[in-house]
C-alpha positions in Angstrom: -30.0 170.4 270.7 -27.2 167.9 271.5 -28.7 167.3 275.0 -32.0 166.4 273.5 -30.3 163.9 271.2 -28.5 162.3 274.1 -31.7 162.1 276.2 -33.5 160.5 273.2 -30.6 157.9 272.8 -30.7 157.0 276.5 -34.5 156.7 276.7 -34.9 154.8 273.4 -32.2 152.2 274.0 -30.7 152.2 277.5 -28.9 148.8 277.0 -26.8 150.1 274.1 -25.9 153.2 276.0 -24.8 151.0 279.0 -22.6 148.9 276.7 -21.0 152.0 275.1 -20.3 153.5 278.5 -18.9 150.1 279.7 -16.5 149.9 276.7 -15.2 153.5 277.3 -14.8 152.9 281.0 -13.1 149.6 280.5 -10.6 151.2 278.0 -10.1 154.3 280.2 -9.4 152.3 283.4 -7.2 149.7 281.7 -9.1 146.8 283.0 -8.5 143.3 281.8 -10.3 142.5 278.5 -11.7 139.0 277.8 -9.9 139.1 274.4 -6.5 139.2 276.1 -7.0 135.7 277.5 -4.9 133.1 275.7 -6.6 130.1 274.1 -6.2 126.5 275.1 -2.8 124.8 274.7 -2.2 123.8 271.1 -2.1 120.0 270.7 -2.1 119.5 266.9 0.0 121.1 264.2 -3.1 123.1 262.9 -3.7 124.5 266.3 0.0 125.6 266.6 -0.2 127.3 263.2 -3.4 129.1 264.2 -1.9 130.2 267.5 1.3 131.4 265.7 -0.8 133.4 263.2 -2.9 134.9 266.1 0.3 136.3 267.8 1.9 137.4 264.6 4.7 134.9 264.6 5.9 132.4 262.0 5.5 128.7 262.9 9.3 128.5 263.3 9.3 131.3 265.9 6.3 130.1 267.8 7.0 128.0 270.8 4.3 127.8 273.6 5.1 127.5 277.3 5.0 124.0 278.7 1.4 122.9 279.5 2.0 122.6 283.2 2.8 126.3 283.4 -0.9 127.1 282.5 -0.2 129.9 280.0 -2.3 128.2 277.3 -1.2 129.0 273.7 0.7 132.1 274.7 4.1 132.1 273.0 7.4 131.8 274.9 9.3 135.0 274.1 13.0 135.4 274.6 14.1 136.8 278.0 15.4 140.2 276.9 15.1 143.2 279.3 14.1 146.6 278.0 17.4 148.0 279.2 19.3 145.6 276.9 17.3 146.6 273.7 18.8 149.0 271.2 18.3 152.5 272.4 18.6 154.1 269.0 16.1 151.9 267.2 12.9 153.9 266.2 10.3 152.1 268.4 6.7 153.0 268.1 6.6 153.5 271.8 10.2 154.6 272.7 9.5 155.0 276.4 8.7 151.3 276.7 11.0 150.2 273.8 8.1 148.4 272.2 6.5 148.4 268.7 2.8 148.4 267.9 1.2 144.9 268.1 4.4 143.4 269.5 3.7 140.4 271.7 4.2 141.0 275.4 6.4 138.7 277.4 4.5 136.6 279.9 6.5 138.3 282.7 6.5 141.8 281.2 6.1 143.4 284.6 9.6 142.2 285.6 11.5 143.3 282.5 11.0 147.0 282.4 13.8 149.5 282.1 13.6 150.4 285.7 13.5 146.8 286.8 15.5 143.6 286.6 17.3 142.9 283.3 17.8 139.2 283.0 19.9 139.4 279.9 22.5 141.8 281.4 25.9 140.4 282.3 27.4 141.8 285.5 30.7 143.6 285.3 32.1 141.5 288.2 31.2 137.9 289.1 28.8 137.5 291.9 31.5 135.8 294.1 33.7 138.8 293.8 30.8 141.1 294.6 30.0 139.0 297.7 33.7 139.0 298.8 34.0 142.8 298.6 30.7 143.3 300.4 31.7 140.9 303.3 35.2 142.5 303.5 33.7 146.0 303.8 31.1 145.0 306.4 33.8 143.1 308.4 36.2 146.0 308.3 33.6 148.4 309.4 32.7 146.2 312.4 36.4 145.7 313.4 37.0 149.5 313.3 33.9 150.1 315.4 34.9 147.5 318.0 38.5 148.7 318.2 37.6 152.4 318.6 34.8 151.7 321.1 37.5 151.6 323.9 39.5 154.6 322.6 37.1 157.5 322.8 38.4 160.8 321.6 36.9 164.3 321.7 37.2 167.7 323.4 38.2 167.2 327.1 35.8 169.1 329.3 34.8 168.9 332.9 31.4 168.5 334.4 29.4 171.8 334.5 29.5 173.3 338.0 26.3 174.3 339.8 26.2 176.0 343.2 24.2 173.3 344.9 26.9 170.7 344.0 29.2 171.8 346.7 32.3 174.1 347.2 33.7 175.7 344.1 36.6 178.1 343.4 35.9 181.8 343.5 37.8 184.0 341.1 37.5 187.2 343.1 40.2 188.1 345.6 39.2 188.3 349.3 
């Protein structure tokens, strides 16, 4: 019965079936959607207010990227990595530390929990880290070059073979 209905739907209106399959395939494969494209850069106050409403921000929070960066009306979000966000906050998507309908950062692929965290402050300054690294590498090379001329190990002689010449015999004659 269901098969007959599906056949009738395909034969009667193939274009609607194609559109339906296209929508499901697009959603299943996570392809880019034309609705994700930002609009043109806002030039007037009314356009700024419309763009702020579109992204769910107040007019005070909304600040677009500079026009030469070619992001259109996409809002400039603060640079906060996922690792710096509060881990005990009840997020809608806790594995990504995001809430439903929250605006993505323009460089969201950089700021994941397993990636670079731009808002993290290092425990040691970069100059101290570089100094320790160079001292460790230099010390390793100095030890290597010093001990290169002072070999140590089990003292053994070359293995003796009969064709190499006369050898000692350990049986009395």
